[in-house]
Structure formats: C-alpha cells, structure tokens
Backbone as CSV, one residue per row, in Angstrom:
resi,resn,N_x,N_y,N_z,CA_x,CA_y,CA_z,C_x,C_y,C_z
1,MET,0.834,-1.184,0.000,0.000,0.000,0.000,0.880,1.249,0.000
2,SER,0.498,2.217,-0.773,1.225,3.469,-0.872,0.666,4.481,0.118
3,TYR,1.521,5.363,0.588,1.075,6.438,1.466,0.090,7.337,0.727
4,TYR,0.355,7.574,-0.555,-0.522,8.389,-1.381,-1.551,7.492,-2.056
5,ASP,-2.808,7.733,-1.771,-3.888,6.965,-2.375,-4.468,7.808,-3.507
6,PRO,-4.372,7.348,-4.756,-4.898,8.134,-5.870,-6.357,8.555,-5.689
7,LYS,-7.135,7.771,-4.953,-8.538,8.122,-4.715,-8.666,9.403,-3.883
8,ASP,-7.623,9.746,-3.124,-7.689,10.942,-2.293,-7.746,12.227,-3.121
9,LEU,-7.220,12.193,-4.336,-7.265,13.380,-5.183,-8.710,13.828,-5.405
10,ARG,-9.609,12.879,-5.545,-11.025,13.201,-5.750,-11.641,13.844,-4.501
11,LYS,-10.990,13.724,-3.369,-11.500,14.291,-2.115,-11.023,15.729,-1.880
12,PHE,-10.194,16.235,-2.758,-9.588,17.548,-2.561,-10.630,18.634,-2.330
13,GLY,-11.722,18.583,-3.064,-12.773,19.583,-2.908,-13.387,19.623,-1.526
14,ARG,-13.182,18.567,-0.773,-13.761,18.497,0.569,-12.944,19.250,1.622
15,ILE,-11.843,19.867,1.232,-11.058,20.610,2.238,-11.852,21.761,2.826
16,THR,-12.949,22.144,2.171,-13.782,23.219,2.708,-14.614,22.767,3.902
17,GLU,-14.740,21.471,4.115,-15.605,20.954,5.180,-15.183,21.406,6.574
18,TRP,-13.913,21.515,6.808,-13.457,21.848,8.157,-13.079,23.319,8.299
19,SER,-13.085,24.025,7.183,-12.837,25.460,7.200,-13.455,26.046,5.932
20,GLU,-14.771,26.182,5.980,-15.520,26.554,4.775,-15.043,27.873,4.179
21,SER,-14.908,28.889,4.994,-14.534,30.210,4.490,-13.161,30.191,3.817
22,LEU,-12.177,29.634,4.512,-10.825,29.604,3.942,-10.742,28.673,2.739
23,GLY,-11.427,27.538,2.806,-11.437,26.617,1.675,-12.034,27.254,0.438
24,GLU,-13.142,27.965,0.618,-13.782,28.636,-0.516,-12.896,29.738,-1.082
25,LYS,-12.201,30.461,-0.202,-11.277,31.497,-0.672,-10.149,30.881,-1.483
26,PHE,-9.640,29.752,-1.015,-8.591,29.077,-1.768,-9.090,28.695,-3.156
27,PHE,-10.256,28.056,-3.228,-10.760,27.603,-4.528,-11.125,28.775,-5.435
28,ASP,-11.607,29.890,-4.885,-11.849,31.077,-5.699,-10.534,31.543,-6.326
29,TYR,-9.495,31.624,-5.497,-8.172,32.031,-5.981,-7.640,31.032,-7.008
30,TYR,-7.657,29.757,-6.659,-7.138,28.688,-7.517,-7.811,28.713,-8.888
31,ASN,-9.136,28.800,-8.891,-9.866,28.810,-10.154,-9.596,30.084,-10.957
32,SER,-9.402,31.202,-10.283,-9.067,32.446,-10.980,-7.707,32.360,-11.653
33,VAL,-6.758,31.750,-10.969,-5.403,31.628,-11.506,-5.392,30.879,-12.835
34,PHE,-6.223,29.876,-12.965,-6.180,29.023,-14.150,-7.084,29.490,-15.288
35,LYS,-7.743,30.650,-15.136,-8.543,31.208,-16.227,-7.619,31.789,-17.298
36,ASP,-8.158,31.948,-18.483,-7.422,32.552,-19.580,-7.014,33.964,-19.192
37,GLY,-5.768,34.302,-19.409,-5.252,35.629,-19.086,-4.086,35.928,-20.014
38,ALA,-3.023,36.490,-19.467,-1.823,36.715,-20.267,-1.257,35.378,-20.743
39,LEU,-1.481,34.337,-19.938,-1.120,32.967,-20.320,-2.408,32.195,-20.593
40,THR,-2.321,31.256,-21.508,-3.481,30.419,-21.794,-3.613,29.337,-20.727
41,PRO,-4.813,28.784,-20.563,-4.957,27.651,-19.641,-4.008,26.489,-20.003
42,ARG,-3.724,26.292,-21.276,-2.788,25.246,-21.711,-1.386,25.532,-21.174
43,GLU,-0.933,26.776,-21.317,0.391,27.146,-20.805,0.443,27.008,-19.283
44,LYS,-0.628,27.415,-18.627,-0.688,27.316,-17.171,-0.656,25.854,-16.719
45,SER,-1.305,24.986,-17.479,-1.299,23.559,-17.154,0.116,22.994,-17.249
46,LEU,0.853,23.418,-18.249,2.235,22.951,-18.418,3.132,23.461,-17.288
47,ILE,2.934,24.709,-16.896,3.676,25.258,-15.750,3.324,24.477,-14.489
48,ALA,2.026,24.230,-14.301,1.578,23.493,-13.114,2.194,22.100,-13.072
49,LEU,2.322,21.461,-14.223,2.927,20.128,-14.272,4.395,20.178,-13.849
50,ALA,5.123,21.173,-14.335,6.536,21.304,-13.959,6.675,21.573,-12.462
51,VAL,5.847,22.477,-11.934,5.888,22.780,-10.502,5.487,21.558,-9.685
52,ALA,4.502,20.812,-10.166,4.081,19.591,-9.463,5.253,18.647,-9.277
53,HIS,6.113,18.573,-10.270,7.291,17.704,-10.161,8.322,18.265,-9.193
54,THR,8.567,19.578,-9.245,9.566,20.134,-8.332,9.085,20.081,-6.893
55,GLU,7.765,20.147,-6.698,7.197,20.030,-5.358,6.967,18.574,-4.951
56,MET,7.141,17.672,-5.908,6.991,16.221,-5.699,5.616,15.856,-5.147
57,CYS,4.585,16.421,-5.767,3.210,16.151,-5.355,2.581,15.143,-6.314
58,PRO,2.429,13.896,-5.896,1.877,12.894,-6.811,0.451,13.205,-7.249
59,TYR,-0.327,13.849,-6.381,-1.691,14.213,-6.752,-1.675,15.248,-7.877
60,CYS,-0.819,16.242,-7.742,-0.714,17.285,-8.762,-0.152,16.728,-10.065
61,ILE,0.814,15.830,-9.962,1.366,15.210,-11.166,0.261,14.465,-11.902
62,ASP,-0.531,13.684,-11.178,-1.655,12.977,-11.799,-2.626,13.962,-12.444
63,ALA,-3.006,14.971,-11.688,-4.026,15.912,-12.160,-3.560,16.690,-13.389
64,TYR,-2.324,17.180,-13.363,-1.872,18.023,-14.466,-1.319,17.228,-15.643
65,THR,-0.996,15.966,-15.442,-0.710,15.102,-16.592,-2.006,14.894,-17.370
66,LYS,-3.062,14.551,-16.655,-4.374,14.337,-17.284,-4.872,15.634,-17.917
67,ASP,-4.794,16.731,-17.185,-5.244,18.025,-17.697,-4.460,18.404,-18.950
68,GLY,-3.158,18.205,-18.901,-2.315,18.541,-20.052,-2.687,17.745,-21.290
69,LEU,-2.889,16.456,-21.108,-3.288,15.623,-22.244,-4.614,16.101,-22.825
70,GLU,-5.547,16.456,-21.941,-6.848,16.958,-22.399,-6.717,18.281,-23.141
71,ARG,-5.659,19.037,-22.858,-5.437,20.325,-23.508,-4.518,20.200,-24.728
72,GLY,-4.156,18.972,-25.092,-3.336,18.751,-26.283,-1.848,18.889,-26.076
73,ILE,-1.417,18.905,-24.823,0.022,18.964,-24.546,0.613,17.584,-24.846
74,THR,1.699,17.573,-25.592,2.307,16.300,-25.985,3.197,15.760,-24.869
75,LYS,3.488,14.485,-24.951,4.380,13.879,-23.949,5.767,14.497,-24.030
76,GLU,6.184,14.910,-25.232,7.498,15.559,-25.370,7.498,16.928,-24.684
77,GLU,6.414,17.671,-24.832,6.313,18.967,-24.155,6.291,18.784,-22.642
78,MET,5.564,17.758,-22.193,5.507,17.480,-20.754,6.891,17.174,-20.202
79,MET,7.618,16.303,-20.884,8.943,15.923,-20.380,9.900,17.104,-20.424
80,GLU,9.803,17.931,-21.461,10.659,19.109,-21.520,10.356,20.055,-20.364
81,ALA,9.081,20.220,-20.051,8.695,21.065,-18.912,9.239,20.506,-17.604
82,VAL,9.194,19.178,-17.445,9.736,18.546,-16.241,11.243,18.815,-16.153
83,HIS,11.936,18.750,-17.277,13.377,19.035,-17.275,13.655,20.503,-16.946
84,VAL,12.820,21.404,-17.417,12.978,22.815,-17.061,12.834,22.972,-15.551
85,GLY,11.799,22.359,-14.985,11.608,22.417,-13.535,12.794,21.835,-12.783
86,ALA,13.294,20.700,-13.266,14.443,20.058,-12.615,15.683,20.935,-12.693
87,ALA,15.891,21.584,-13.829,17.063,22.456,-13.979,16.991,23.637,-13.019
88,ILE,15.814,24.231,-12.899,15.656,25.363,-11.983,15.828,24.910,-10.541
89,LYS,15.228,23.763,-10.190,15.333,23.240,-8.820,16.794,22.937,-8.481
90,SER,17.517,22.298,-9.399,18.918,21.963,-9.106,19.777,23.217,-9.071
91,GLY,19.496,24.175,-9.955,20.243,25.431,-9.922,20.012,26.191,-8.635
92,ALA,18.763,26.190,-8.174,18.448,26.870,-6.921,19.156,26.209,-5.747
93,THR,19.276,24.900,-5.797,20.004,24.179,-4.749,21.482,24.536,-4.797
94,LEU,22.053,24.479,-5.988,23.486,24.732,-6.136,23.873,26.166,-5.819
95,VAL,23.037,27.130,-6.177,23.384,28.521,-5.911,23.459,28.785,-4.413
96,HIS,22.734,27.990,-3.619,22.844,28.133,-2.171,24.198,27.648,-1.656
97,GLY,24.932,26.963,-2.509,26.298,26.582,-2.159,27.174,27.800,-1.913
98,VAL,26.813,28.932,-2.498,27.550,30.175,-2.270,27.459,30.556,-0.798
99,MET,26.318,30.313,-0.175,26.172,30.601,1.258,27.144,29.747,2.063
100,MET,27.263,28.476,1.680,28.198,27.586,2.359,29.628,28.081,2.155
101,MET,29.946,28.459,0.917,31.292,28.948,0.627,31.598,30.204,1.430
102,ASN,30.616,31.109,1.515,30.799,32.327,2.320,31.057,31.986,3.777
103,LYS,30.319,31.020,4.318,30.477,30.620,5.714,31.847,30.012,5.943
104,VAL,32.262,29.116,5.048,33.586,28.508,5.161,34.663,29.590,5.117
105,ASN,34.539,30.492,4.171,35.548,31.564,4.055,35.578,32.443,5.313
106,LYS,34.421,32.701,5.896,34.359,33.511,7.118,35.000,32.759,8.284
107,LEU,34.722,31.450,8.381,35.274,30.664,9.488,36.778,30.425,9.320
108,ASP,37.237,30.393,8.086,38.670,30.192,7.817,39.493,31.434,8.065
109,SER,38.858,32.617,8.122,39.640,33.836,8.275,39.888,34.216,9.710
C-alpha cells in the first residue's frame, strides 16, 4: 500500500468541510489563476505540471498530466517542462552553495 492513495485526489474539494470560508477562498483564488489571461490555460497547465514535479506532489502530477493531455500537450512537451523544472530546482540548490562557501571563508579567516 502506498502512502498516497490516488482516490484521495477526488477528495480535494472536501477541504472546505473543516474550514468553509478559507477553503472557498482558496478555490476562488485557484480557479481564478487558471482562467485565460496573459497565459493560456494550456500554458498554465504545463507550468503546473513542472511545478508539481519540483514540489513532488503525486496528486498534482496525476491531475496536471491528465489536464495537459486533455489540452493537447504532448508527452514531449511534458517531459521538456519537467526538465525545465528540474534544472531550476537543481540550480536553486546549487546557488545556495555560495552561502556555504561564504560561511567557510568567514570561518577560515
């Protein structure tokens, strides 16, 4: 048995049950974000898929893989987006190495 149950994704809408006001505010915001704007819903879906991978959310990966396919995003586009996310995540990790280098240099002086 996996810690993540794919059936739980269908329960996401129920987060309003224990905090109706905040849950509704979240969904109002969430739904507004994904409307057509400067970016198309297709572009937003691809961004969401890349972020889902960097955040390592299996529910989001499932949801935005399905959403992307429904929006005509190809498997090649999906994988390229995942690589973009991975490159940014690894770069962000590595750039923090400068903090370590600064600390070492300070302690060595």
